[in-house]
NUZA-296764 format. One record per residue (C-alpha): x, y, z; residue number from 1. Coordinates in nm, 3 decimals. Layout:
<nodes>
NODE | c1 | c2 | c3 | num
NODE | X | Y | Z | NUM
...
</nodes>
This chain:
<nodes>
NODE | c1 | c2 | c3 | num
NODE | -7.494 | -6.079 | 1.056 | 1
NODE | -7.802 | -6.114 | 1.261 | 2
NODE | -8.089 | -5.852 | 1.262 | 3
NODE | -8.075 | -5.562 | 1.513 | 4
NODE | -8.272 | -5.644 | 1.836 | 5
NODE | -8.578 | -5.395 | 1.852 | 6
NODE | -8.463 | -5.251 | 2.180 | 7
NODE | -8.095 | -5.189 | 2.016 | 8
NODE | -8.031 | -4.872 | 1.812 | 9
NODE | -7.917 | -4.947 | 1.481 | 10
NODE | -7.557 | -4.777 | 1.303 | 11
NODE | -7.769 | -4.587 | 1.059 | 12
NODE | -7.971 | -4.390 | 1.350 | 13
NODE | -7.775 | -4.050 | 1.461 | 14
NODE | -7.851 | -4.079 | 1.854 | 15
NODE | -7.629 | -3.744 | 1.919 | 16
NODE | -7.816 | -3.424 | 2.008 | 17
NODE | -7.962 | -3.251 | 1.695 | 18
NODE | -7.789 | -2.961 | 1.591 | 19
NODE | -7.989 | -2.629 | 1.608 | 20
NODE | -7.940 | -2.283 | 1.425 | 21
NODE | -7.729 | -2.019 | 1.565 | 22
NODE | -7.903 | -1.766 | 1.809 | 23
NODE | -7.982 | -1.475 | 1.608 | 24
NODE | -7.866 | -1.147 | 1.722 | 25
NODE | -8.069 | -0.895 | 1.900 | 26
NODE | -8.279 | -0.668 | 1.632 | 27
NODE | -8.079 | -0.306 | 1.600 | 28
NODE | -8.181 | -0.012 | 1.388 | 29
NODE | -7.989 | 0.017 | 1.045 | 30
NODE | -7.746 | 0.294 | 1.111 | 31
NODE | -7.500 | 0.264 | 0.814 | 32
NODE | -7.190 | 0.086 | 1.011 | 33
NODE | -7.096 | -0.220 | 0.970 | 34
NODE | -7.184 | -0.438 | 1.256 | 35
NODE | -6.858 | -0.550 | 1.455 | 36
NODE | -6.796 | -0.669 | 1.774 | 37
NODE | -6.763 | -0.261 | 1.872 | 38
NODE | -7.030 | -0.142 | 1.649 | 39
NODE | -7.293 | -0.407 | 1.685 | 40
NODE | -7.505 | -0.215 | 1.995 | 41
NODE | -7.398 | 0.117 | 1.875 | 42
NODE | -7.706 | 0.376 | 1.887 | 43
NODE | -7.775 | 0.638 | 1.646 | 44
NODE | -7.835 | 0.994 | 1.779 | 45
NODE | -8.019 | 1.208 | 1.527 | 46
NODE | -7.928 | 1.508 | 1.647 | 47
NODE | -7.516 | 1.453 | 1.624 | 48
NODE | -7.403 | 1.376 | 1.269 | 49
NODE | -7.231 | 1.040 | 1.194 | 50
NODE | -6.843 | 1.026 | 1.233 | 51
NODE | -6.824 | 0.962 | 0.865 | 52
NODE | -7.016 | 1.266 | 0.708 | 53
NODE | -6.807 | 1.514 | 0.544 | 54
NODE | -6.778 | 1.868 | 0.690 | 55
NODE | -6.773 | 2.129 | 0.399 | 56
NODE | -6.569 | 2.447 | 0.476 | 57
NODE | -6.685 | 2.750 | 0.335 | 58
NODE | -6.483 | 2.889 | 0.050 | 59
NODE | -6.226 | 3.154 | 0.140 | 60
NODE | -6.280 | 3.498 | -0.072 | 61
NODE | -6.007 | 3.678 | -0.214 | 62
NODE | -6.022 | 4.045 | -0.232 | 63
NODE | -5.995 | 4.258 | -0.574 | 64
NODE | -5.686 | 4.333 | -0.744 | 65
NODE | -5.770 | 4.712 | -0.740 | 66
NODE | -6.003 | 4.938 | -0.560 | 67
NODE | -6.354 | 5.025 | -0.667 | 68
NODE | -6.235 | 5.399 | -0.742 | 69
NODE | -5.891 | 5.339 | -0.893 | 70
NODE | -6.009 | 5.444 | -1.232 | 71
NODE | -5.731 | 5.646 | -1.310 | 72
NODE | -5.491 | 5.352 | -1.284 | 73
NODE | -5.577 | 5.289 | -1.633 | 74
NODE | -5.663 | 5.617 | -1.854 | 75
NODE | -5.703 | 5.451 | -2.184 | 76
NODE | -6.023 | 5.239 | -2.032 | 77
NODE | -6.117 | 5.492 | -1.820 | 78
NODE | -6.199 | 5.736 | -2.090 | 79
NODE | -6.372 | 5.453 | -2.296 | 80
NODE | -6.574 | 5.345 | -2.019 | 81
NODE | -6.690 | 5.726 | -1.896 | 82
NODE | -6.805 | 5.817 | -2.257 | 83
NODE | -6.928 | 5.416 | -2.417 | 84
NODE | -6.949 | 5.180 | -2.118 | 85
NODE | -7.146 | 4.939 | -2.355 | 86
NODE | -6.788 | 4.895 | -2.502 | 87
NODE | -6.620 | 4.752 | -2.168 | 88
NODE | -6.915 | 4.559 | -2.049 | 89
NODE | -6.955 | 4.374 | -2.383 | 90
NODE | -6.573 | 4.274 | -2.320 | 91
NODE | -6.653 | 4.191 | -1.973 | 92
NODE | -6.959 | 4.014 | -2.032 | 93
NODE | -6.753 | 3.790 | -2.301 | 94
NODE | -6.510 | 3.698 | -2.084 | 95
NODE | -6.723 | 3.641 | -1.801 | 96
NODE | -6.938 | 3.415 | -2.009 | 97
NODE | -6.664 | 3.221 | -2.158 | 98
NODE | -6.766 | 3.269 | -2.538 | 99
NODE | -7.109 | 3.180 | -2.488 | 100
NODE | -7.217 | 3.576 | -2.584 | 101
NODE | -7.062 | 3.777 | -2.847 | 102
NODE | -6.900 | 4.103 | -2.670 | 103
NODE | -7.096 | 4.310 | -2.967 | 104
NODE | -7.406 | 4.120 | -2.865 | 105
NODE | -7.394 | 4.227 | -2.492 | 106
NODE | -7.271 | 4.551 | -2.590 | 107
NODE | -7.579 | 4.614 | -2.827 | 108
NODE | -7.804 | 4.493 | -2.530 | 109
NODE | -7.663 | 4.726 | -2.286 | 110
NODE | -7.672 | 5.033 | -2.514 | 111
NODE | -8.053 | 4.916 | -2.575 | 112
NODE | -8.124 | 4.877 | -2.212 | 113
NODE | -7.966 | 5.200 | -2.134 | 114
NODE | -8.197 | 5.385 | -2.414 | 115
NODE | -8.529 | 5.243 | -2.304 | 116
NODE | -8.480 | 5.255 | -1.929 | 117
NODE | -8.156 | 5.437 | -1.872 | 118
NODE | -8.066 | 5.212 | -1.588 | 119
NODE | -7.861 | 4.921 | -1.739 | 120
NODE | -7.742 | 4.874 | -1.374 | 121
NODE | -7.982 | 4.599 | -1.310 | 122
NODE | -7.844 | 4.372 | -1.627 | 123
NODE | -7.451 | 4.447 | -1.534 | 124
NODE | -7.463 | 4.363 | -1.196 | 125
NODE | -7.569 | 4.003 | -1.238 | 126
NODE | -7.219 | 3.942 | -1.450 | 127
NODE | -7.064 | 4.117 | -1.158 | 128
NODE | -7.213 | 3.844 | -0.928 | 129
NODE | -7.110 | 3.585 | -1.160 | 130
NODE | -6.762 | 3.710 | -1.207 | 131
NODE | -6.721 | 3.707 | -0.845 | 132
NODE | -6.859 | 3.348 | -0.817 | 133
NODE | -6.589 | 3.237 | -1.031 | 134
NODE | -6.297 | 3.392 | -0.907 | 135
NODE | -6.403 | 3.417 | -0.557 | 136
NODE | -6.381 | 3.807 | -0.545 | 137
NODE | -6.521 | 3.962 | -0.179 | 138
NODE | -6.812 | 4.165 | -0.228 | 139
NODE | -6.710 | 4.496 | -0.162 | 140
NODE | -6.769 | 4.743 | -0.078 | 141
NODE | -7.147 | 4.672 | -0.058 | 142
NODE | -7.357 | 4.431 | -0.271 | 143
NODE | -7.307 | 4.423 | -0.671 | 144
NODE | -7.662 | 4.617 | -0.746 | 145
NODE | -7.577 | 4.897 | -0.539 | 146
NODE | -7.210 | 4.883 | -0.671 | 147
NODE | -7.338 | 4.904 | -1.039 | 148
NODE | -7.647 | 5.148 | -0.964 | 149
NODE | -7.446 | 5.437 | -0.768 | 150
NODE | -7.101 | 5.348 | -0.962 | 151
NODE | -7.152 | 5.187 | -1.274 | 152
NODE | -6.856 | 5.322 | -1.445 | 153
NODE | -6.623 | 5.292 | -1.163 | 154
NODE | -6.768 | 4.915 | -1.121 | 155
NODE | -6.745 | 4.821 | -1.483 | 156
NODE | -6.385 | 4.943 | -1.466 | 157
NODE | -6.310 | 4.746 | -1.154 | 158
NODE | -6.392 | 4.438 | -1.314 | 159
NODE | -6.219 | 4.549 | -1.637 | 160
NODE | -5.845 | 4.581 | -1.471 | 161
NODE | -5.976 | 4.252 | -1.238 | 162
NODE | -5.962 | 4.041 | -1.602 | 163
NODE | -5.635 | 4.230 | -1.721 | 164
NODE | -5.479 | 4.130 | -1.399 | 165
NODE | -5.563 | 3.793 | -1.434 | 166
NODE | -5.395 | 3.749 | -1.736 | 167
NODE | -5.670 | 3.849 | -2.005 | 168
NODE | -5.661 | 4.055 | -2.314 | 169
NODE | -5.967 | 4.191 | -2.352 | 170
NODE | -5.936 | 4.337 | -2.703 | 171
NODE | -5.910 | 3.946 | -2.819 | 172
NODE | -6.253 | 3.842 | -2.681 | 173
NODE | -6.274 | 3.493 | -2.495 | 174
NODE | -6.160 | 3.297 | -2.772 | 175
NODE | -5.856 | 3.475 | -2.907 | 176
NODE | -5.727 | 3.432 | -2.515 | 177
NODE | -5.792 | 3.079 | -2.535 | 178
NODE | -5.603 | 3.060 | -2.866 | 179
NODE | -5.318 | 3.242 | -2.702 | 180
NODE | -5.292 | 3.047 | -2.406 | 181
NODE | -5.288 | 2.711 | -2.634 | 182
NODE | -5.013 | 2.862 | -2.855 | 183
NODE | -4.802 | 2.942 | -2.540 | 184
NODE | -4.867 | 2.594 | -2.379 | 185
NODE | -4.716 | 2.443 | -2.721 | 186
NODE | -4.411 | 2.667 | -2.705 | 187
NODE | -4.360 | 2.557 | -2.377 | 188
NODE | -4.371 | 2.190 | -2.431 | 189
NODE | -4.168 | 2.195 | -2.734 | 190
NODE | -3.780 | 2.087 | -2.656 | 191
NODE | -3.540 | 2.385 | -2.733 | 192
NODE | -3.276 | 2.216 | -3.027 | 193
NODE | -2.947 | 2.134 | -2.919 | 194
NODE | -2.687 | 2.249 | -3.154 | 195
NODE | -2.455 | 1.971 | -3.256 | 196
NODE | -2.073 | 1.998 | -3.145 | 197
NODE | -1.794 | 1.972 | -3.383 | 198
NODE | -1.751 | 1.627 | -3.519 | 199
NODE | -1.435 | 1.475 | -3.591 | 200
</nodes>
């Protein structure tokens, strides 16, 4: 083996063109979309929402099961509410609060407000609003505060009938209704007993 000549390149040196890094893509603003061949040059329009944004539709409200002045459809509740509205309000408030407050406490507070300022509608109208939000009921015939201010007993009777129509027994309270529902669920989950046929 002879040493290579000075003007002749050696076999160990690379004489080809040097590898250059790939060209960087043009700078684009961050839009949240993956960069593909179709979205590489996507321009974000700040006045138009992005296509992946969810469009929430307003929840549809339903009508009350009975009218505001249908008090005489339940004579018993109509009489109780007329003479002692704190009882009806206590029963309604316990179910609307889902058992977090007792019927007696709500009824006593209602009676106390009645004795002090003679206008318990400012307290009871909040429970009508809360009940409407739970069951998606319409705000009819007017706002909750106005309904309770001008027709307190009629409003309480309507709320009582609405809960009764939806399957609640207001005399049992929240916990009693929960136990009643659990018992009915357990009874429906137990398979019926099959009588054995005649054996030889």
